[in-house]
C-alpha positions, 0 to 999 in steps of 0.5 A: 673659623677663627680662634675666637669663634672656636672658643665661643663655640667650645664655650657653649658646649655641655660638660659631656660634649666638652670632655668629647671635644677635648679628647678629640683635640688631644688625639688630634694634636698627638697624631699631628706631632707624631706625623711631624716627628716621623716625617722629620725622623725619616729625613734624619732630623728631629724637631725641637720643642720650639719647632713643634709649637711655634705656630701656637705663638700668640694664639693664647692670652697672657703676657707676651714674655714673662721676663718683661715683667719679673712680678709674673714670676714672684709666686711661681711654685708657691701658692699659685700651684696649690 
């Protein structure tokens, strides 16, 4: 299943099933991170945040790099968070 197919399927879920899906996804991601962290700890190294999340690069929509257009940061911390 592609990311687009998953997004389309999730968008059709009723609210209760959507909450259940997000709870499952949160638990799954936490388990994967714990497994990776444990394996790396056993090898004597700790993964960086980048190493844990690099597989997510390009998965989400939005600007590729905020630094390429400073206007993306104009209201950072301002009214956009209210």
